[in-house]
C-alpha positions as CSV (number, residue, x, y, z in Angstrom):
1,X,-8.5,21.0,-37.0
2,X,-11.3,18.6,-36.1
3,X,-11.8,17.4,-32.6
4,X,-9.9,14.2,-31.7
5,X,-10.3,11.8,-28.8
6,X,-7.6,11.5,-26.1
7,X,-6.8,8.0,-27.4
8,X,-5.4,9.6,-30.5
9,X,-3.2,12.0,-28.4
10,X,-0.4,10.0,-26.9
11,X,1.3,13.2,-25.8
12,X,-1.7,14.0,-23.6
13,X,-1.7,10.5,-22.1
14,X,2.0,10.7,-21.4
15,X,1.5,14.0,-19.7
16,X,-1.3,12.7,-17.4
17,X,0.3,9.4,-16.6
18,X,2.8,10.6,-13.9
19,X,0.0,12.6,-12.2
20,X,-2.3,9.6,-12.1
21,X,0.5,7.4,-10.7
22,X,1.2,10.0,-8.0
23,X,-2.5,10.1,-7.0
24,X,-2.6,6.3,-6.8
25,X,0.7,6.2,-4.8
26,X,-0.6,8.9,-2.4
27,X,-3.9,7.0,-1.9
28,X,-2.1,3.7,-1.2
29,X,0.2,5.3,1.3
30,X,-2.6,7.0,3.1
31,X,-4.5,3.7,3.4
32,X,-1.4,2.0,4.9
33,X,-0.6,4.8,7.3
34,X,-2.2,3.2,10.4
35,X,-0.4,-0.1,9.6
36,X,3.0,1.8,9.5
37,X,2.3,3.4,12.9
38,X,1.5,-0.1,14.3
39,X,4.7,-1.5,12.8
40,X,6.8,1.3,14.2
41,X,5.3,0.6,17.7
42,X,5.9,-3.1,17.4
43,X,9.5,-2.5,16.4
44,X,10.0,0.1,19.2
45,X,8.6,-2.3,21.9
46,X,10.5,-5.3,20.4
47,X,7.4,-7.4,19.6
48,X,8.1,-10.1,17.1
49,X,5.1,-12.5,17.6
50,X,1.5,-11.5,17.2
51,X,-1.9,-13.1,16.5
52,X,-4.6,-11.6,14.3
53,X,-6.9,-12.3,11.4
54,X,-5.6,-13.8,8.1
55,X,-5.7,-10.5,6.1
56,X,-4.0,-8.5,8.9
57,X,-1.3,-11.1,9.4
58,X,-0.5,-11.3,5.7
59,X,-0.3,-7.5,5.4
60,X,1.7,-6.9,8.5
61,X,4.2,-9.7,7.8
62,X,4.6,-8.3,4.3
63,X,5.1,-4.7,5.5
64,X,7.6,-5.8,8.1
65,X,9.5,-7.7,5.4
66,X,8.8,-11.1,7.1
67,X,10.6,-10.4,10.3
68,X,7.3,-10.8,12.2
69,X,5.7,-14.1,13.2
70,X,1.9,-13.9,13.1
71,X,-0.6,-16.6,14.1
72,X,-4.0,-16.6,12.4
73,X,-6.7,-16.9,15.0
74,X,-9.9,-16.8,12.8
75,X,-10.2,-17.6,9.2
């Protein structure tokens, strides 16, 4: 049988897809780990209002499911 590209092998792609998704999920969780520690500490201490930069405010408010009020200091 002649060599075929992986594009012609949907069975191979379907086999590798869950592994690729797991790697992406693990990477994203690892990148957010410091934020989750901060969120846990904010919840533990009862902090509901913070001030930070725009990117951090958006990310923390999203991760806390919008139960955090964040004021943007610098654009």
